[in-house]
Every structure is written in structure tokens, then in C-alpha cells.
N, C-alpha and C positions, 0 to 999 in steps of 0.2 A: 262409700266403699267399705266392704266388709273387712274384718281383721285379716282374714285369709288373703283376700285380694290385695290389701295393703302390703302384706308380706311378700306376695309375688312381685309387685311393683318394686319394692326395695331390693329384691334379688335381681331383678332385671337391671336396675340402675347400677348396682354393684358390678354386674357382669359387663355392662357397657363401658364402665370405666377401665376395663382391661383391654389394652391395645393389642388384640389377638390377630395380628398380621405377621407375615413371614419375616419381617425385619426385626421383630421383637420376640425372639424365641422363648425368653423367660415368661413373657406374658401369654404366649401360646400355651405353654405348659400350665400356667396358673389358670387360664380360662378352662382348659380341659379338666383339670382337677376340681375346679368349682362346679362344673356341670355334674361330674361323677359324684361329688359329695351330696348335691341335692337329691340325686336319684337314690343313693344309698340310704339317706335319711328317710326317704319315702318308702323304703322296704325293697327296692329293686336289687336284684343280683347284677353286679356291674363287672364289665370286662374291658380293659384297655387293649387295643389292637392297633396294628399299623406302625408307623414310624414313631420313634421317641420324640422327634421334633414337633410333630403334629398328629398326636395319637387320635384315633377314633374311639368313641365311647359306645359300647353296646350294653344295653340293660334290658332286663326282662323281669316281669312280675306275673304271678298266677300262671305258671307254666303248664299246669294240668287243666286249665280252662278249655272247654270244647272249641272255642273260637278265640283267635288272637289277632289284634290289630298292630301294625308296624308303623311307627312315626319316624320319618327321616327329616333331618335338618343339619345345619352346620354351625360351627362356632367361629370359624375363621372369617376375617373381614378383609376388605381391600384397604390399602394404606390411605390415609386421609388426603394426600396431595398437599396442595398449598393451604396451610393452616390459616393463612391470612384471609382466605375466602370464606371462612367459617364465621358465623355470628357468635357462636359460642365454641370454646375449645372442643375438638372432636371427641375427646375421651373424658369429658367433664360430667356426663350424665345429667346435664342441666335440665330442670323442669320449670317451665314457665307457661302460664295461660293454658294449662291442660295439655301441653305438648312436651314430650321427652325428646331432647336433642342428643345425638351422639352417633358416631360410626358403629354400625352393627345393631342399632335399635330396630331398624326395619328389616335389614338383611343380615342375619335372620335370627337374632337372639330372642326377640319377643315371641316368635313362634314356639320355640321350645318351652319357654317359661309358661306361656298360656296353656300348652298341652299338659305339662307337668301339673300345673295347679288344678286343672280340670280333673285329672286322675286322682290327685290328692283329695279333692272334695268327695269323690265317690268312695275312695278307701276309708275316709274318716266316717262316712255314713254306712259303711258296710254294704255298698250297692254296686260293686264292680264284679260282675260275673264273667268278665272278659279277661284274657291274657293281654298284656300290653308289652310291646317291645320298642325300644328306642335305638336308633342308630344316629349318632351325632358325629359328623366327620370334621376334620380340621384342614381339608385340602380342597374344598369345593371351589374356592376362588381361583385355584391354579389348575383346575380341570379334573378334580377327583381322581388323580393318577393311580392311587392304590386301592380304590374303592371296589373294583371288580374282584380283586383277590380277597379282600376283607369279607365280602359277601359270600364267596365260595368257601372260605375257611371257617365261617361262623353260621352256617345254615342252622345249626342246632339252636342258636339263640335268636335267629331272624325269621324262622318259618312262620307264615301268617296267612290268614285268609283274605286279607286286604289291608289297606293302610292309607296314610296321608303323606304327601310329599311336602316340601317346604311351602309355608303358607304363601298365598297370592296377595291380591290387592283389590280394592274397589275400582270401579270404572271412574272415568273422569267426572261423572255426575254423582258419584258417591255410592253407587249400588254395589252390594257384595256380588262376587262371582265365584262359581265353582268351575274349575277347568278339568276336563276329563282326560286330557293328554297334553303333549307338548311336542314341539318340533325337534328334530335332530339338528346337529350343527357340526361344521367342520371349518377350521381356520387354515387357509392355504397361503403360504408366503411365496411370493414371486420375486426373483432377483435377477437383474441384468447387470453383469460386470463386464466393462469394456477396458478397464485399466486397473492396475493394482494399487493406485493412489489417485487422489484428487490432483488436478492441475489448474494452472491459472486459466481464467476464462478466455484469454486471448487466443489459446490454441483451439478454441471452438470453431474457428474458421477452417481447420484442416482435420480435426479429430472428431469422431462420432460421440454423440451424447447418450448415455444409457437411459436418461429419462425419456427421450423421444422414442427410443426402442421399446421401453416398457409400455409407454402410452400406446404405441401401435399395437402391441400384443393385447392390451386390455380392450382396445377398440374392436378386435375381432371377437372378443367374448361377449361384448354388450354394447348396444347403441344407446348412449346416455341421452341423446337429444330426443329419442322416441320412446324411452323406457322400454326397450325391446331387447330381450335375451337372444343372442345369436349362437349360443353354445349348443350344438345339436346333441340330443340324447339326454339333456338334463331334465327338461320338463316332461319328456315322454314317459318316464318311469313313475311320475307322481300319480297316485290314485285320487280320483274325485271323492268327495264326501258321499257316504252311503245314505240310504233312505232315512235312517234314524238321525244322521247328522243333518241332512237337509231339513227335516222336520224341526229339529232344534233351532237351526239357523233362521227358519221362517218366523219364529217367535221373538227373534232378537232385533233390536234397532241399534244403530251406531250413531252417536252424536258427533258429527264431523266438526262442528264449530268448537265443542268442548275439547276434542282432541287437538285441534289446531292451536287453541289457546294454551293448553297445558304443555304442548311439545315445542311451541315456538315456530312451527312451520306455517308458511303462507298458503299452501295448497296441498292436495293429495296428488299422487302420481296419476297420470292420465288413465292408466289401465286399472286403477283401483276405485275410480269415482263411481262406477255403476253399482258396486256391491262391496264397499270397503271392509266390512267385517268378514265376509266369506273370503275375500282376498287375504286379509290379515292372517286368518286361521288355516287356510287350506292351500295357499300358494307358496311355493318355496321362494327364497330370496337369494339374490346374487349381489352382495353388498361389498363395496370397497370400504374397509374400515380405516385404512390410512395409506398415504403415499409418502415416500421419503426419498430425497436425492440432495446430496450436498450438505454442508454444515450450517445452513441458515443464511445469514445476511452476507456471507463472503462471496466475492465474485470469482467463482471457481467453475471449472468443467469437472463435474463429479466423475469419479471412477465407477460408482455403483449407484443403482436406483432400485428401489424395492417397494412392494405393496403387499398388503394383507387383504385377501378375500375372506369375507365371512359369509358363509352359505348356510342358510336355515332350510332344513329338509322336512318333508312331509311324508306320511305313510306311502310306502312303495319305493322310496328312495333309501339309500344307504350311504354312510360316509365314505366307504371305500369306493362305491360306484361313482359318487360325485368327484372324488379325487381322480379316478381314472378318466372320467369324461373330460376334465380340464386338461389332463396330460395329453390325451389323444387329440383334443381340439387344437392345442397350441402346436403340437408336432405337425399336424396336418396342414397348418397355416404357415409353416415355415419358421416357427419360433421354438425349435428344439434347443436353442441355446439358453432359453430362460430356465434358470434353476427353480425347481419346485420343491418345497418343503412343507410338510403337514405337521402342525404343532399339536393338535388335539381334535377329537371327533366324538360325537355322540349320535345315537339313533333316535328317530321319531318313535313315540310310544303313545298309544291311546287306549282308554278303557271303555267298554261297552256302556252305553247310557242307562241300561237297565240294571247295572251293577248295584249291589245292595249298599255299598259305601256311598255312592252318589245319591241313592234314594234317602238314606238316613241324613246325609249332609244337607241335602235340600230341605228336608222337614225341619232340621234343627235351625238352619239359616232363616227360614220363614218364621219360625217361632221367635227367634231373637230379633231379626231385623224387620220382619213383615214383608220382605220381598227378597228375591235372589235370582240371578241369571245362571244358567247352566251353559257353559261353552263346551262344545264337543271336542275342541282342541284349544291349546294355548299357543301364543306366538313365540314364547320363550323356549329355551332348551335346558337340558340338564341330564343327570345320570339316571333318571327314573327307569329307563329301558333295562338297566342292569338288574333291577328287582324282578321284572317280568321274565327276563332271560334265565335267571339262576334260581329264583324262588317261585316262579309262576304266580307272582303277586303284583297286580297293577296298583299303582299309588295315584291317588287323586289329590288335587290341590284345593284346599279349602280357602275361604276368603281371607284368612290371615289377619294381620294386625296393621297392614300398610294401607296407604292411600295414594292417589295420583301425585301428590306433592311430597312423598317420603324421600325423594332424592337418593335412592340407592346408588351407590358407587360415585356419588357427587358430594360437593360440600353441603353442609347443613342437613345431613340425613336425620330423619325424625319420624316419630309415630305420634298419633293422638292417643292419649291415655284412655279415652273413651273406647276407642277401637280395641285396645288391648283388653279392656274389661269385657267388651262384647265378645271377643274371640274366646276368652275363658268360658263364658256362658254358652257359646255356640258349641265348643268341643264337649263340654259337659252334656249338653242336650243331644249331641251326636252319639256319644257313647251310650247314653240311656236308650236312644231310639234303635241303634244298631243291635244292642243286646236284646231288646224286645222283639225286633224282627227275626233275629236268629232263633229265639225261643219259640216264635210262632211258625217256624219252618221256612223262614226266608221270604216272607211275603213282601213283595215290592211293587206297589201300585204305580202305574205309569205317571211320568211327569207331564203327560199330554195336556192336562187342564191348566197348566201354569202359563202365565203371560210373562215373557222376559223382555224387558226394555232396558237398554243401556242408558 
């Protein structure tokens, strides 16, 4: 490991030790200022924006360059949960057997440090003909609530010709993946309240149960026995993959056994077995994230029952349209009494596969890893659509520093240090290749000759 890479790892470990989640406001500010300090030391102009409790950091260098790339990521993390479930303390930054353990190591602090280190390498050698902009936010885990206004208010620092979204991960078999887009998402809370308090369960003989009322409403939306969506109007607006997407999918294979092993599932859904990857990337989801009724083990007749629907959306769908579809469906089936609340939403967004960023990323990934898959969409969601909406800039997800066992949002989050080092090399190679293609007039040979195997 070079001295520069060793420095980058030390910076990452120091950052991981900061518990930058919303219940630790001092650590949130400390993590934000740590990020800003690294950018300033590298020569960036830095601006703090957004809320003082969770500021976003915007930075830019080489503002007069003919082409600029924008890198988006975040420094906030989810709370560690039960610390007893962790092999090592969640904010220890423990390194053992080539693995860095700690909350935020994978999601998403390593991404920023790797990108910054790649930029520093080119700055040191005097080989950075591009402008680089960073947007590192502190509210991603709570839905990026202020991000849209931040982008609108800071176009002068964020305008770019393309860019990278938060880093992705390898497949279950370890192959790096570039994702050209991501699904939208909306969280819909359903509540049935039949009493203003819980009662003893003996009254269930004569008083209605909100749990059964909620289950009845949910059963009109979805047939769980047959894995069949019953909500009219939801699937109809989804657009099928275009010709370029179909060509990309034809080169991909999905290792079902590896997925089942890594996820802990025993089988795929019946409707996904014929073409699981196409289904994963281009079919919207109608997921129940949780159901709640009553205080646990007590023998009560609950006054209230609630559920959260987590819907993932594909091109052609919108968060507002999905919400209205659920409202109309429940009302038409006699469930107008079900309270519906929406907590957050995002829109699907995808980049054309012939985009110069994708071409350069693919070339860099093959150079570093010897192989790479290009997914025309990703199954996850996030605020990438805001950059397309307000900056005209599509962000692509590079392979990142994570792997299938990184345990994002769970106990024992980790990255392999080798993957961190490889991502630094990949981003450096990407910047060089993108600058060369821009200088050559944007030449972008097709990915058509590549073979993609998951």
C-alpha cells in the first residue's frame, strides 16, 4: 500500500469512528467539518449549506475547466441498533484480517474518501484537466429532506456534465457492477383506528379488531399466496425496458443460488423465477415493510393497527401517481376509513447506456478488475433524480467499496480494504479516461462486445 493510500485509509478509519447519526448532533457536526477540512486541504473551495444540525458540504475545484464531474455521497449513518450484536464496537474503526469494521464504512464514507484520494493523486501529478464538484449531505438516511432546495440554491457550484452517485457494490459472486439508474420509492403508512385506546382482549367477543380490518384492506391490494398485485393502475404505467436495456440484460446472468445463500431466502417469488434479474431491475415492488398492532405480548384488543408499504418504482411511474393509485383503490373497495400518510418519495431515474460517464467507468473497471457488469437500472432508490431534474445531470453508480457481505444498515457493517484500494485505482482510471474521451471529442465506443456475467 502506497503512502498516499495508507493516508486515505487512516482518514477513513478516523471518520468511521465518528458516530454521525441524528442522535449524536455533536458527532454529526464533527463528521461534516472533518469532510470539509479534507477538501480544503486538497485545494477545493468549500461551502456549508442546509441545516446547522446536519449541514451538507459543497466543494469545487478547477471551476474554469471545460468539463466538470459531480460526485454525490453522504456522511450520515443509521444508528447501530443493538451494539451487543456487533462483533466489534460499531464506531471502533477496527481493522482485522484485511477488513475494516464499523458503521458507515460501507454506507457511505469509504466512497467519498476513495474519490477524494483519486482526485488528490491527479492533482499531485498535475494531471487533472477536469473540474470536480462534491456534494456530501448529512440527511440521506432520513430521506434527503432538504437536498432539492440545496441543489436549486447552489447551481453555481454543482453544474456538471455528468457524475457519480453513491458507490454501489459487487454481485454475490464478487463481480463489480455499474448501475445506470435506480428505482423510485414511496413509503405509504396505513392506519386503522377503531378505539382511542387498547382494551382487554376479553372484549374482542363484541368489539371489532383493527388488525383484521387492516389485513382485509391489504388483501385487496395484493394476493400474497399467489404473489399477485391486485391494485389496478399501478403496473399499467410502468415502462418496459427499451432496446438498449434489453441488449444489456441479454449479456447478464443472475446467480440464484448465490443470492439465496447471501440473503437467507429459501426460494424466489414465483413470478421472478423465469427472469430474476429483469424482474429485479425493471418490475416495480409492492412490499409490506412492517405491520404493528398492540403492545407485544399483552393480551389486548388493540385500538390501532398500522402498516408501512414500501413501493419501488420504475420509469413511467411517479411517487405521486403511486400514492393516488393506493388511495383510489382503497376508497373504491370500501376502505375509505383507512388513514393514509406518505412519509417520503423519490422518482426513478436512469442514464442512457451510451453516456460518456458509463463508457469511461466501464473501461476503468475492466482495467482495474479485469471484468465488470453494466446494469441498465439498479433495484435501489435515492435522490439521484433531483440532479437530473435541476442540473440536467445524470449520476451513475460506480462499483464502490462494498461487497455482498458489507451489512449496510445491519450489525457488523464492513468493507474489505482491498476493495477500498481498488476503488481508488478505479476512480483515478475513470478520471483519466473521461478526460481523454472529452479531449477526443466525446468518443464513446459501444459496450456491445462486453460479456456480462453476475
